C-alpha positions in Angstrom: 68.4 31.8 -21.3 64.6 30.4 -20.4 66.1 27.3 -18.2 68.1 29.7 -15.9 64.7 31.6 -15.5 61.9 29.2 -15.7 63.5 26.5 -13.0 64.4 29.6 -10.6 60.8 30.2 -10.8 59.1 27.4 -10.5 62.0 26.1 -7.8 61.1 28.8 -5.4 57.3 28.2 -5.9 57.9 24.8 -4.8 60.2 25.5 -2.3 58.5 28.1 -1.0 55.3 26.1 -0.1 56.8 22.5 1.0 59.0 25.0 3.3 56.2 27.0 4.5 54.0 23.7 5.4 56.9 22.1 7.3 57.4 24.9 9.6 53.6 25.7 9.8 53.1 21.8 11.1 56.4 23.1 14.0 54.7 25.5 15.0 51.3 24.4 15.2 52.9 21.9 17.2 54.7 23.6 19.1 52.0 25.8 20.6 49.5 23.0 21.2 52.5 21.3 23.4 52.7 24.3 25.2 49.2 25.3 25.6 48.3 21.4 26.5 51.1 21.5 29.4 50.0 25.2 30.7 46.2 24.1 30.2 47.2 20.7 32.5 48.5 22.4 35.0 46.0 24.7 35.7 43.2 21.8 35.1 44.7 19.6 37.7 44.9 22.5 40.2 41.5 23.7 39.6 39.7 20.1 39.6 42.1 19.1 42.8 39.7 22.3 45.0 36.3 22.2 42.9 36.5 17.7 43.4 37.7 18.3 47.5 34.4 21.1 47.4 31.8 18.9 45.9 33.2 15.8 47.4 32.9 17.1 50.7 29.4 18.5 50.0 27.9 16.0 48.0 29.3 13.1 50.4 28.2 14.8 54.0 24.7 14.9 52.3 24.2 11.8 50.9 25.5 11.0 54.2 23.2 11.8 56.4 20.4 11.3 54.3 21.1 7.5 54.2 22.7 7.8 58.3 19.0 9.0 58.9 17.3 6.0 56.8 19.7 3.4 58.0 19.1 4.4 62.0 15.4 4.9 61.2 15.4 1.4 59.7 17.4 0.0 62.8 15.3 1.6 65.2 12.3 0.4 63.9 13.6 -3.2 63.6 14.8 -3.0 67.2 11.8 -2.0 68.6 9.3 -3.8 66.8 11.4 -7.2 68.2 10.9 -6.0 71.4 7.7 -4.2 71.3 5.5 -6.9 69.8 5.7 -9.9 72.0 5.0 -7.9 75.2 2.4 -6.1 73.1 0.7 -9.3 72.4 0.7 -10.3 75.9 -0.6 -7.1 77.0 -3.4 -7.6 74.5 -4.1 -11.5 75.2 -4.5 -10.4 78.9 -7.3 -7.8 78.1 -9.3 -9.9 76.4 -9.4 -12.7 78.6 -11.1 -10.1 81.0 -13.5 -9.2 78.6 -16.9 -9.8 77.7 -16.4 -11.9 74.5 -17.4 -15.2 75.9 -21.0 -13.5 77.3 -22.0 -11.9 73.9 -20.8 -15.1 71.9 -23.4 -17.1 74.1 -25.9 -14.4 73.5 -26.0 -14.2 70.1 -25.6 -17.6 68.8 -28.8 -18.4 71.1 -30.4 -15.7 69.2 -28.9 -17.3 65.8 -29.7 -20.8 66.6 -33.3 -19.5 67.4 -33.4 -17.5 64.4 -31.7 -19.9 61.8 -34.1 -22.8 63.1 -37.3 -21.3 62.6 -35.7 -20.5 58.8 -34.9 -23.6 58.1 -38.4 -24.9 59.2 -40.3 -22.4 57.2 -38.2 -23.3 54.3 -38.3 -26.5 54.1 -40.9 -28.4 56.2 -43.5 -25.6 56.1 -42.9 -26.0 52.0 -42.5 -30.1 52.6 -45.9 -30.0 54.4 -47.9 -28.2 51.2 -46.5 -30.1 49.2 -47.4 -33.7 51.0 -51.1 -32.3 50.7 -50.6 -31.3 47.2 -49.4 -35.0 46.8 -52.2 -36.6 48.3 -54.7 -34.2 46.3 -53.2 -35.2 43.0 -53.4 -38.7 43.8 -57.2 -38.8 44.8 -59.3 -40.9 42.4 -60.7 -38.8 39.5 -64.7 -39.3 39.5 -65.0 -38.5 36.3 -63.4 -37.2 32.9 -65.0 -34.5 30.6 -64.4 -33.1 27.4 -66.4 -30.2 25.3 -65.5 -27.5 22.9 -65.9 -24.0 23.9 -66.8 -23.1 20.6 -70.9 -24.7 21.4 -71.2 -21.1 23.1 -68.1 -18.6 22.6 -66.7 -17.3 19.2 -63.6 -14.5 18.5 -56.2 -12.0 15.3 -15.4 0.8 6.4 18.6 13.3 -1.3 18.6 12.0 -2.6 21.6 14.1 -1.6 23.6 15.4 -4.8 26.6 15.8 -4.0 29.1 17.6 -6.7 32.2 18.6 -5.5 35.7 17.8 -7.7 39.4 18.9 -6.7 41.3 19.4 -9.7 44.9 19.8 -9.6 47.0 20.8 -11.9 51.5 21.3 -12.2 54.0 22.8 -15.5 57.1 20.5 -15.1 60.1 20.8 -17.2 59.0 17.9 -19.3 56.3 19.7 -20.9 58.9 22.4 -22.3 58.7 23.3 -26.0 61.1 26.0 -27.7 59.4 28.9 -28.7 61.9 28.8 -31.8 62.6 32.6 -31.3 66.0 32.2 -32.3 65.3 29.6 -34.9 67.0 30.6 -38.3 67.6 28.1 -40.8 69.4 29.8 -43.8 69.6 27.2 -46.9 72.1 27.6 -49.8 70.7 24.8 -52.3 69.3 25.3 -55.8 66.4 22.5 -55.1 63.8 22.0 -53.9 64.3 18.9 -52.7 67.5 19.6 -51.0 66.2 23.1 -49.5 63.4 20.6 -48.1 65.8 18.2 -46.8 68.6 21.3 -45.3 64.9 22.4 -43.5 64.1 19.1 -41.9 67.6 18.5 -41.0 68.1 22.2 -39.2 64.8 21.8 -37.0 65.7 18.3 -35.5 68.9 20.0 -35.0 67.7 22.8 -33.2 65.2 20.7 -31.2 67.8 18.0 -29.9 69.8 21.0 -28.8 67.1 22.7 -27.2 65.7 20.2 -25.2 69.1 19.2 -24.1 70.5 22.4 -22.5 67.2 23.4 -21.5 67.0 20.2 -19.3 70.2 20.9 -17.8 69.7 24.8 -17.2 66.5 24.5 -15.5 67.4 21.6 -13.3 70.1 24.0 -11.9 68.3 26.5 -11.4 65.3 24.5 -10.1 67.3 22.8 -7.2 68.9 25.9 -5.6 65.8 28.1 -6.3 63.8 25.5 -4.0 66.4 25.3 -1.2 66.5 29.4 -0.9 62.5 28.9 -1.1 61.9 26.3 1.7 64.1 28.8 3.6 61.5 31.9 2.7 58.5 29.9 3.6 59.8 28.4 6.9 60.4 32.1 8.0 57.7 33.1 6.9 55.8 30.4 8.3 57.4 30.8 11.8 56.2 34.7 11.7 52.8 33.4 12.1 50.9 33.8 15.6 49.6 30.5 16.4 47.8 31.8 19.3 44.5 29.4 18.2 46.8 26.1 18.3 47.6 27.6 22.0 44.0 28.1 23.0 42.9 24.6 21.9 46.1 22.6 23.4 45.4 24.5 26.7 41.9 23.5 26.7 42.4 20.2 25.7 45.1 20.1 28.6 43.1 22.0 31.1 40.1 19.4 30.8 42.3 16.1 30.8 44.3 18.1 34.1 40.9 19.0 35.2 39.2 15.2 34.8 42.2 13.1 36.5 42.3 15.3 39.5 39.1 15.9 40.2 37.9 12.5 40.2 40.9 11.8 42.4 39.5 14.1 44.7 36.3 13.8 44.7 36.5 10.5 45.7 38.9 11.0 48.6 36.5 14.0 49.9 33.3 12.0 49.4 34.5 8.8 51.4 35.7 10.8 53.9 32.4 13.5 54.7 30.4 10.5 53.5 31.5 8.3 56.5 31.6 11.2 59.1 27.9 11.9 58.1 26.2 8.6 58.0 27.7 7.6 61.2 26.2 10.7 63.2 22.8 11.1 61.1 22.7 7.2 62.3 23.0 7.3 65.6 20.5 10.8 66.2 18.2 9.0 63.9 17.7 6.1 66.0 18.3 7.5 69.5 15.0 9.9 68.6 12.9 7.4 66.7 13.1 4.4 68.6 10.4 5.2 71.7 8.0 6.5 68.8 8.4 3.3 66.8 8.8 0.8 70.1 4.9 2.6 70.9 3.4 2.1 67.6 4.4 -1.4 67.3 3.5 -2.3 71.0 0.1 -1.0 70.1 -0.4 -2.9 67.1 1.0 -6.3 68.4 -1.9 -5.3 71.5 -4.5 -4.5 69.1 -3.9 -7.5 66.9 -3.9 -10.1 70.0 -6.8 -8.4 71.6 -8.8 -8.7 68.2 -7.6 -12.4 67.5 -8.4 -13.3 71.4 -11.8 -11.5 71.7 -12.5 -13.6 68.2 -11.7 -17.2 69.3 -13.4 -16.7 72.8 -16.5 -15.3 71.0 -16.8 -17.8 68.3 -16.2 -20.6 70.5 -19.0 -19.5 73.0 -21.3 -18.2 69.9 -21.0 -22.1 68.3 -21.9 -24.1 71.5 -24.5 -21.6 72.2 -25.9 -21.9 68.5 -25.4 -25.4 68.2 -27.1 -26.3 71.5 -30.1 -24.1 70.9 -30.8 -24.7 67.0 -31.0 -28.7 68.2 -33.4 -27.9 71.1 -35.8 -26.0 69.4 -35.7 -27.2 65.8 -37.8 -30.3 66.4 -41.0 -28.2 67.3 -40.3 -25.8 64.9 -40.4 -28.3 62.4 -43.8 -30.0 63.9 -45.3 -26.5 63.9 -44.0 -25.5 60.1 -44.7 -28.5 58.7 -48.6 -28.3 60.3 -49.5 -24.9 58.7 -47.9 -25.6 55.9 -50.7 -28.7 55.2 -52.9 -26.1 56.8 -52.2 -23.4 54.4 -52.3 -25.6 51.5 -55.7 -26.9 52.3 -57.3 -23.8 52.7 -55.5 -22.6 49.5 -57.5 -25.9 47.6 -60.3 -24.7 49.4 -59.9 -21.2 47.6 -58.2 -22.4 44.4 -60.1 -25.9 43.9 -59.5 -25.8 40.0 -55.5 -26.4 38.3 -54.5 -26.0 35.2 -52.6 -28.9 33.8 -51.9 -28.9 30.3 -52.2 -26.1 27.1 -51.2 -26.3 23.3 -52.4 -24.7 20.3 -55.0 -26.4 17.3 -55.6 -26.0 14.3 -58.7 -25.1 12.3 -57.1 -26.1 8.9 -55.9 -29.7 9.8 -53.0 -30.2 8.2 -50.3 -30.5 10.7 -49.2 -27.4 10.3 -49.8 -24.1 12.0 -49.9 -21.1 9.1 -50.0 -17.8 9.4 -52.9 -16.7 8.4 -55.0 -19.4 10.3 -57.1 -18.9 12.4 -55.4 -21.0 15.8 -57.2 -21.8 18.8 -56.1 -23.1 22.5 -56.6 -26.4 24.0 -56.2 -26.4 28.1 -56.9 -29.8 30.6 -58.2 -28.8 33.6 -58.8 -30.6 36.8 -61.4 -29.8 39.4 -60.3 -31.2 43.1 -64.0 -29.8 44.7 -66.3 -32.6 45.8 -68.9 -30.4 44.2 -68.9 -29.0 40.4 -67.9 -25.4 39.8 -69.4 -23.0 37.4 -67.6 -22.0 34.0 -67.7 -18.2 35.1 -65.4 -18.6 37.4 -63.2 -20.2 35.7 -61.3 -17.7 33.0 -58.4 -18.9 30.0 -56.1 -15.7 28.8 -53.5 -15.5 26.2 -50.6 -13.6 25.8 -48.1 -13.2 22.9 -44.6 -13.0 24.3 -42.5 -11.9 21.0 -44.0 -8.4 19.3 -45.0 -8.5 16.0 -45.8 -12.3 16.1 -49.6 -12.8 16.4 -52.8 -10.9 16.0 -54.9 -12.2 19.0 -58.5 -11.9 18.4 -60.0 -13.4 21.3 -57.2 -12.8 24.2 -59.3 -14.0 27.4 -62.8 -16.0 28.1 -64.8 -18.0 30.8 -65.9 -21.2 29.8 -69.3 -21.8 28.8 -69.4 -24.8 30.8 -69.0 -26.0 34.1 -66.7 -28.1 35.6 -67.9 -31.6 37.7 -67.0 -32.7 40.8 -63.7 -34.8 41.5 -63.5 -34.1 37.3 -60.3 -34.3 34.5 -61.8 -31.9 31.8 -60.5 -30.9 28.3 -61.7 -28.0 26.8 -60.7 -26.9 22.8 -61.1 -24.0 20.3 -60.4 -21.5 23.3 -59.6 -17.9 22.7 -58.3 -17.4 19.1 -55.2 -16.0 17.1 -53.6 -15.8 14.2 -49.7 -15.7 13.1 -47.7 -13.2 11.5 -46.1 -14.1 8.1 -43.0 -12.2 9.6 -43.1 -14.8 11.8 -42.9 -17.9 9.6 -39.6 -20.3 10.2 -39.0 -19.1 13.3 -40.4 -20.2 17.3 -42.5 -17.8 18.8 -44.1 -18.1 22.4 -47.4 -17.2 24.2 -48.0 -17.5 27.2 -51.4 -19.6 28.5 -52.8 -18.5 32.0 -56.3 -19.5 33.9 -57.7 -17.9 36.7 -60.1 -19.5 39.3 -62.4 -16.6 40.7 -59.5 -14.1 40.1 -56.8 -16.3 41.5 -54.0 -18.0 39.5 -54.4 -21.3 39.1 -51.7 -22.0 36.8 -49.6 -20.6 33.6 -48.0 -22.4 30.5 -46.0 -21.3 27.8 -46.4 -22.7 24.4 -43.8 -22.4 21.2 -45.0 -22.5 17.7 -43.3 -22.6 14.5 -45.0 -21.5 11.9 -44.9 -22.5 8.2 -46.5 -21.9 4.8 -47.9 -25.4 3.2 -46.0 -25.2 0.5 -42.2 -24.2 0.3 -40.6 -21.8 -2.3 -37.1 -21.2 -3.4 -35.1 -20.6 -6.7 -33.9 -23.4 -8.3 -30.2 -23.0 -9.2 -28.6 -19.7 -10.2 -30.6 -18.3 -13.3 -29.3 -17.0 -16.5 -30.7 -14.1 -17.9 -30.1 -12.4 -21.4 -30.9 -8.5 -21.4 -34.2 -8.5 -24.4 -34.3 -12.1 -24.5 -36.2 -14.3 -23.6 -34.8 -16.6 -20.6 -36.2 -19.0 -18.0 -36.5 -18.6 -13.9 -36.7 -22.1 -12.4 -38.4 -21.8 -9.0 -38.9 -25.1 -6.7 -42.3 -25.9 -4.9 -42.5 -28.4 -1.5 -45.4 -29.6 0.3 -44.4 -29.1 3.8 -47.7 -30.3 5.2 -49.0 -33.9 6.4 -52.0 -33.7 3.5 -51.8 -33.2 -0.6 -52.1 -29.6 -1.9 -55.0 -28.8 -4.3 -55.3 -29.8 -7.5 -56.2 -26.1 -8.0 -53.1 -24.8 -6.2 -51.6 -21.8 -8.3 -48.5 -20.4 -8.4 -47.7 -16.5 -9.2 -44.8 -14.5 -10.7 -44.6 -10.8 -10.1 -41.6 -8.0 -10.3 -41.0 -4.6 -11.3 -41.5 -4.7 -15.1 -38.8 -2.1 -15.6 -36.2 -4.4 -14.3 -38.3 -8.3 -15.4 -40.5 -8.8 -17.5 -42.9 -12.1 -17.3 -44.5 -13.4 -20.0 -47.1 -15.8 -18.3 -47.2 -14.8 -14.8 -49.2 -17.9 -13.6 -49.8 -21.4 -13.4 -51.4 -24.3 -11.7 -49.1 -26.3 -10.3 -51.6 -29.7 -9.5 -51.4 -32.0 -6.7 -48.4 -32.3 -4.6 -48.3 -35.0 -1.7 -46.8 -34.7 1.4 -42.5 -34.5 1.3 -43.1 -34.3 -2.9 -41.7 -31.1 -4.6 -41.4 -30.3 -8.1 -39.7 -27.5 -9.9 -41.9 -25.0 -12.6 -40.7 -22.8 -15.0 -41.6 -19.0 -15.7 -40.2 -17.2 -19.1 -39.0 -14.1 -18.5 -37.3 -10.9 -20.1 -34.5 -9.0 -18.1 -34.6 -5.8 -18.9 -31.5 -4.3 -17.0 -28.1 -5.6 -17.8 -25.0 -6.2 -15.3 -25.9 -7.7 -11.8 -29.2 -6.0 -10.9 -31.5 -6.5 -7.6 -34.9 -8.0 -9.0 -37.4 -8.2 -7.0 -39.2 -11.5 -7.3 -42.9 -12.3 -5.0 -43.6 -15.9 -6.1 -47.5 -16.6 -4.1 -49.0 -20.0 -4.3 -52.7 -19.9 -3.8 -55.0 -22.6 -3.1 -58.4 -23.0 -2.9 -60.7 -20.1 -1.9 -57.9 -18.1 -2.8 -56.1 -19.0 0.4 -52.5 -18.0 0.4 -50.3 -21.3 1.5 -46.6 -20.0 0.0 -44.6 -17.0 -0.4 -41.4 -15.8 -1.4 -40.0 -12.1 -1.1 -37.4 -11.5 -1.9 -35.0 -9.2 -4.1 -31.7 -11.6 -4.8 -28.5 -10.0 -7.6 -29.1 -11.8 -10.3 -26.2 -11.5 -13.0 -27.9 -10.4 -16.7 -25.2 -11.5 -19.2 -25.5 -10.4 -22.9 -22.2 -10.3 -25.5 -23.2 -6.6 -26.4 -24.5 -3.8 -23.9 -26.0 -0.9 -24.9 -26.6 2.3 -23.5 -28.5 5.6 -24.5 -26.5 8.3 -24.9 -29.4 11.2 -24.3 -32.7 11.7 -22.6 -35.4 10.5 -24.7 -37.7 13.5 -24.0 -37.6 14.8 -27.7 -39.5 12.1 -28.8 -42.5 13.7 -27.7 -42.5 16.8 -29.3 -42.7 16.9 -33.4 -39.7 17.3 -35.8 -36.8 15.4 -35.9 -35.0 13.4 -33.2 -31.2 12.0 -33.6 -31.3 9.4 -30.9 -27.7 8.2 -30.0 -26.8 4.8 -28.9 -23.8 3.0 -27.5 -22.6 -0.6 -27.8 -20.5 -2.2 -26.5 -18.6 -6.1 -26.9 -18.3 -7.4 -23.4 -17.9 -10.9 -24.2 -14.7 -11.9 -25.8 -15.0 -14.7 -28.8 -12.9 -16.2 -31.4 -15.7 -15.7 -34.5 -16.6 -11.8 -34.5 -19.1 -11.4 -36.8 -20.9 -7.6 -38.3 -24.3 -6.3 -36.3 -27.5 -5.7 -37.7 -29.3 -2.8 -35.8 -32.9 -3.0 -35.9 -35.0 -0.1 -34.3 -38.8 -0.3 -33.7 -41.2 2.6 -31.6 -44.1 1.5 -30.3 -46.8 4.7 -29.3 -49.2 4.8 -26.7 -52.0 6.3 -29.4 -51.9 7.2 -33.1 -48.8 6.5 -35.2 -47.1 9.6 -34.9 -43.3 8.1 -35.5 -41.0 6.8 -38.3 -37.5 5.8 -38.6 -35.6 8.0 -40.9 -32.6 5.8 -42.9 -31.6 2.6 -43.2 -33.3 0.4 -40.6 -31.5 -2.2 -40.3 -28.4 -0.9 -39.7 -25.3 -2.7 -40.3 -22.0 -2.3 -38.0 -18.9 -3.6 -38.1 -17.6 -6.0 -36.2 -16.7 -5.1 -32.5 -13.7 -6.4 -30.6 -14.0 -7.4 -26.9 -13.9 -4.1 -24.9 -14.3 -2.6 -27.8 -17.4 0.3 -27.7 -19.1 2.3 -30.8 -21.7 5.0 -31.1 -24.7 5.4 -33.7 -27.4 7.4 -34.4 -31.3 6.6 -34.9 -32.9 9.5 -36.9 -36.7 9.7 -36.1 -39.6 11.6 -37.2 -42.4 12.7 -35.3 -45.4 13.9 -37.3 -46.9 15.7 -34.3 -47.0 15.9 -30.6 -47.3 12.7 -28.3 -48.0 11.1 -25.3 -44.8 9.1 -25.5 -44.8 5.5 -25.9 -41.6 2.5 -26.3 -38.1 2.8 -28.2 -36.7 -0.7 -28.6 -33.7 -1.5 -30.2 -32.2 -5.4 -31.3 -29.3 -6.5 -31.8 -28.3 -9.7 -34.2 -24.9 -11.0 -34.7 -24.9 -13.1 -37.9 -29.1 -13.9 -37.8 -28.9 -14.6 -33.8 -30.5 -11.9 -31.1 -27.2 -11.3 -28.6 -29.9 -8.0 -27.2 -32.6 -6.0 -27.0 -32.9 -3.0 -25.2 -36.1 -1.6 -24.4 -36.9 2.4 -22.7 -40.0 4.1 -22.3 -40.3 7.6 -22.9 
């Protein structure tokens, strides 16, 4: 009973689906094909009509536009070829009848005369003056003199998740199992073994009979129902509307038919309309524009030929007239200007008989150096060309610094304290006064020395000076300092002068005591010969860890407290300790009576293979009295710290009375060796 019913149900369902799907595909294809054919025909009609119309319109427009361009180009080309020769001939003829040659001749004469005079003034006048000057300088010197100005003149910078899964399942006859609705064993045996054997055989026989009969009944009903279901599904599919497929086919067919018909119709209409319009537009444009182009090119050619020919005529006449006039008048101008130059130079020597020949700076401390702060003076060489002596009051010497901030000029100008003998060469020393600034050490600075005779400039010289200290000072190598531990700062001192240094020369070191404590800030250098250098060492204690910028002022002081060397800089010097210490709080409470617990943080910053325990010792130094006492163990013990590890600890301090402050010092030892001393003022 189950087999026929279940086979009929599943067969109809399967057949209906298959028949519906097959017939639906057929109907869709038919509807699409019908729509495609109808759309194609309609598209061909519309494409042909639109292509014809648009091709004709666009072809005509393009033909007219390009035809006009073609006509204009042909007219311009033909007109130019015909007009240019005629225009050039007209221009040349007009130029030949112009006054170009006369104008060129007149201008050439004027320019030749002007340039001849100009050359005579620039060359022969100058030569005349130079010859006189050379003659005067070649005259014999009757006497040479030298004197010191100081004899009378004193003077400073997604993910996109996708989670879609299709699950399909279907039931088949092979999964059928008997529901045992007719299962009714009736054992007639007395022993349990016999009853169990009966029941087992009954069950196996029931199942075997079920599957054999069920398969046959199911398959027969399934095949028949599947055929009937397929017919029902097909009828259902054919009864539906397929307007969508009809419209889709119509649209596709219309597009295909339109495209093919439009392109063909457009091309034919465009070519025909273009050819007609192009020819007409080209002829009209040529006819209308030819004369205008002809006139334009004729005038351009005429003008160009006219200007070219006028230029040729003018220049030929100009050149001939210029050269003739120049050659004619130059010898006279040259002789005239040469003589005028001689006369003017003679007059100049009458007005300025004294000339400045040389100038240089001189030392007042004779050691071969221009030192900053040293009083420097000027020495000049003057020549008197006159047959008579000249008074010293008529000769003034002036000094000017050309670099801002390079010097202090104490005496900037002066007149000579003595006169100049007739036809003499005189050297005057110890003129003026100036001092170089320390900021100019090591770089060239310039000065201008100018001489005047009765207010007239008689020469100027620029001198360059490079100031240096007697002793050059520099750090020797890279210092190695440790916070709180005595270290060495090495300094190299070199004698840069040409004389030995004083035996009593002292080297002094100063710095910021909060950064660098100097144990002995001065020492005697002793004698250094010229070019000799020596390394001296200062004992210092760094008071800041890390890589601080440490201000250093190293001064060399010679006889009479004269500064003869200076190093003033703030280099970044590494201060390296095995341990670093910092305060975790302010020390202001140490100035009030009571108990203050000072917290320190210590850190191991240096890797070592062997680690030891630490001993911490605290000392408080008051500014006055004895108000402090360290409570608890002092020194304290601290367990070893690994590299990079830090630890904090408290130091209780009893303050007996209010006070003015003092210095708190923490010394850290490792295995009896001091590794850091931290000092803080409060």
